[in-house]
C-alpha angles and dihedrals in degrees: 000000000000092000092055092055092049093052092050091049092048090048090056091046090052091049091048092049091050091050091050091051091050090048091049089057102042104035095066090046091051091047092052091048090053091050092049092047090051092050094048091049091058098048111102117234114270097225146310121289109241093210093054095045091045093054090050091051092053092058 
């Protein structure tokens, strides 16, 4: 009986450890992507595309 409880507890510990390792990999990546998305949203446009504006003027 005691051995069964220990194996279940160790299984949950192994699952928790695996989830922590996965989180340690993906959380910094997601954070960096959010930072880059925020920076790119605040950068003003470099200029107008002549082809796009020309095609609008012809209509």
